[in-house]
N, C-alpha and C positions, 0 to 999 in steps of 0.2 A: 377605153373600148374593151368589150369582152366578147368571146366567141363561144358557142356551146355546140355540143353535138349529142345524139341521142345515147342516153345511158352513161354519159361522162359528166363530171363536175364542171362548172364554168371555169374557164382559164382567163386569167387577167393578162393583159398586154404587157410584154416584156419590157417595154419602156417605163410604163406605170410602176411595175414591181420595182425596177432599178431605182427610179426617181423616189420612191418612198423608203428605199433602204437606207440606213446610216452606215457610212464607211467607217471602218476601224481606224484608229490612230496609225497603225502600221501601213494600211492601204493608202492613207492621205501622204504620209511621209515617203513611203517606198521602202521596200526590204533593203535595197542598196543603200540608199541614204541613211537608214537607220543603223546599218552596220558600220558606216563610216563615222557617224556620231558616236557609237559606242567606241570605235577605236580611238577617235579624237580625244574624248574623256579620259580613257585608259592612258593615253601619252601624257596628256596634260596632269593627271592624278600622279603618275609614275615620277615625272621629272619635278613635279611640285613638291613631292616628299623628298627627293634627293636634294633639292636646292630651294632654299626658303625664298629666293628672289624671282624664282622661275615664273610664278603666277603674279607677280607684281604688275600693276598698270603700265609702268614704264616698259617692261619687258613685252608684255602682251603687244603694246604698239610697235616695238621693235620687230616682233614676229610679222605683225601685219604689213609693215613698211617692206620688210625683206621679202615677203610673199606677192607684193604687188605686182612686180614686173612679171614673175612667173604666171600670176594669176591673169594678167592681161593676155598673155600668150595661150594660155590654156583655155580661156573663153573662146578664141577665135579658132583654136585647135578643134574645140568641140563642134564647131559650126562645119568645118571641113571634113571631119571624121563622120558626121551626121549625113553628109551628102556623099559619102563613100570614097573621099580622098584623104590626103595626108599632106602635111608640110613639115619637113625635117629642117627647113632652112630658116625657121622663125628666129633662132638665136643669132644666126649671122645677120639677118635682116636688121634686128634691134642694134647689134654692134655697128654695122654700117650707118644706121640713122643717128646713133650716138656721136660718131665722129663728124658726120656731116653737120648735125646741128651745133657742135662746138666750133667747127672750122668757118661755117657761114657766120655764126655769132661774131667771132673775132675779126672777120674780113668785112664786116659791114657795119663798123662803128659801134659795135657791142649792141646790136639790135636783136633782142630776144625773138621777136615774132617773125623776122627774116630767118633766123636760125631754125626756129621750129618749122616755118613753112617749107624750107628747104629739105628739111628731114622727111616731112610727110610727103612732099613730092617725089623724093626718092622711094619712099615706101610704096606710094601707088605704083611707080614704074616697076620696081622689081617684082611686085605682086602680079601686075599685069604680064610681065614676061614668064612667070611661073605658069600662070593660068593659059596663056597662048602655047607655050611649049606642051603642057599636058593635053590640052584640048585639041589643038591644030597640028602639032607635032605628033600627036597620039604616043607620047611617052607616058610610061608608069608613073603615077604621082610620086612614088617612093624614090625611083631613079632621078626624076627631074628636080625634086627638091633636095635630093642628095647631092646632086651636082650644083645646085643653088647654095646649100650649105658651104661647099668649098669655094665657089666663085665669089659669093658676097663677102665671105670673110678675108679672101684675098684681096678684093677691092678694097675693103676697109684698111688693111694693112699697107697696101700700096699708097693710097692717097694720105695715110698718116705717118708712113715711113715706120709703121710698127710700134708707134709710141703714142701715149695719151696727148690729145690735142686741146688746146685752149684752156681758159680758165672761166668759168661761168658765175662763181660765187660772189663776184663783185656786182652782180645784177640783181636787183630786188625781185624780179619775176622768176628767176631760176631759183633763187633762195626760197621763195614762196611754195615753188613747186616741190622741192626737195625737202624743206624742212618746215613749212608752214603747217597751221592747223586752222580747221573750221569746226566749230561746236566741240572742240576738245579731240577730234580725230585728226591724223595727219592728212593732207591734202592728197596725197598719193593714194590713200585708201578710199577717200571719197572718189576719185577718178575711176578706180576699180569698181566701185559700187555702180557709178553711173554707166558705165560701159557694160556690166554684167547685166544690169536691169534692161538696158537697151536691147542687148542681144536676146534676153529672155522673153521680152514683148514680142520682138520680131519672129523668134521660133515659135512661140505658143499661141500667139493671137493675130496673125498675118496670113495672108495667102502666100506670101513668099516663104515663110516659115514651113507651112504645110508642103509647099512643092519641094523644099530642100529635103525634108523627110522622105518624100515620095521618091525623090532622085536617088537617095541612098538605099531605100527598101527595095526597090524595083526600077532600074532606070529604063528598061524596055517599056514597061507599063506608063512610066512618066513620059517617055517620048510619044508614045501613042495617044496619050491624053493631051498633047499639044504643048507641054512645057518645054521651053527652049533650054535644053541642058547645058549647051555650050556656053550660052551668055550668062546663065547662073553660075557656072564654074569659075569662069574668068572673073565675074563680080565677087565671088567669094574669095578668090586668092588676092584680088585687089584690096578687099577690106582687110585681109590678113596683113598686107603690107602697111595699110594705114595704122592699124593697131599695134603692129611690130614698131613702127616708127614712134608712136607715142610711148612705148615701153623704152625706146632708145633714148627719147627726150628726157624720160624720168630717170634713166640711168645716168645721164649727162648731170642732170639736176642734183642727184643724189651723191655722186662721186666728185662732183666739181669740175669734170673735164670729159672730153670725148673719149670713150674707151672702145678700141677696135676688137679686142678680144676679152679683156679681163672684165668680168662682171656679166657677159653675155654667153660666154662658152658653157655648154652643158644646159641651156635654157630650154632646147629643143626637147631633151630626154624628159625633164621636168613637166613640161607642158603635155607631152603625150601620155607620160605617166598619170598626171592629174585627170586628164580626160578619160582614160581607160579606167582607173580607179573610180571615178565618177559615175561609171555606167555607160559610158559610150561604146557601143559594139563596132569593132574595128572594120567590119564589113559594112558598116553604114546602116541608117535608118533607125538609129536608137541612141539616145542620150539626151542630157538636159544641163542647164547652166547650175542648178542647185546642187547637183552631185558633184560638178567640177569643182565649184567653189569649196565645198566641204573637203574634198580630195587636196585641194590646194592648201588649205588651212591644216590639215593632217601632215602634209609634207613639210609645210613651215615650222609647225610645232615640233616634229621629230627632228629636223635639222638644227633647230635652235637648241633644243634639249641636249643632242649630242655636243654641241659647241660649248655650252655652258658647263657641261661635264668634264670638258677637256679631252673627248675622245677624238682620235685622229680623224681629220676631216675626210679622208679616203673612205671611211666606213660609211659616209653619206651617200657616195656613189654606189657602194654594195647595197645599201638599203633601198635606193631608188630602183636600181635593177631587180632586186627581189620583189619588190611591190608591183613593179610592171608585169613580171612573170606571173605573180599571184593573181593580178587582176584579169589576165588573159586566160588563165586556167580556170578561174571562176566562171567567166563568161562562157567558155566552152562547155563546162559542166552543166550551166543553166539552160544552154540552148540545145544540149544533148548531141553536140557535134562529136563525131569519132576522131580519137587521137590519131595522129599520122603514124603509120606503120604498125598499128595494133589491130588485132581483129575487131569486127563489130561486135 
């Protein structure tokens, strides 16, 4: 459609112009994702030069397996950040699910399905508890899930007496989850791919996803548009509980026993760091699964590289903290937000 005015050239409708334009590769990939790709390539190249075995297919699979649990938690962390929330308790939820899956397995005549079902049931329960406390208790998500971080870790330690529980590697299904492969890739990585694709489709191609972005972008406008924000938030935290339970089950399968703390401690920081590095605005309304997965890969490659070089593992925590601060600083610069305490 075109419109004309006397003495002025014809103007083409903006939609037609946009449709006829070719998008540049940078626009398609996104500046944030492109910077993550460059950083990932640089890390791989650096440690590949320092260690001949770093870029071997076996080590690449090790990086992928180690990053899977973090990746699952980062994917659901992305959802909750998009809708303006946060969940600091995901690591403790995974640890509790790990213990429950192993203990239920050993107490039910070594039935792996009952063990996993019990873990997922616990995940749904703690996720709903988080959501109800935040929505109906009107507690700030950071405070509520910080309390959950301590509470769920304490429950896991109480029921397990602070020790690893059960032994699951005598069961073929747990062995398949922790060490099996499909088409040359570890099963754990396939699980991450399936979950990430499902969440990506949910966010980008469904009304639910659009509503989640709307809630995070402007909750007042979302409420006036008729979106039931309370139900959405409780459902999101319940979903986090389910995926955290899956992460806990994989932790059990990978280590061979239920781990109340070991293997799950610090996962919340990794998940939040990955989501922030991947482009999630911590105030909500912005983010995507592609960027989060790239950030997970970057963190996994960096952590593995430091390990194979024999660098003290404490430096990994330093690197994660630095990356989280860098991600937030970059976000503030891009959005033009004024730094606290400095003149405009």
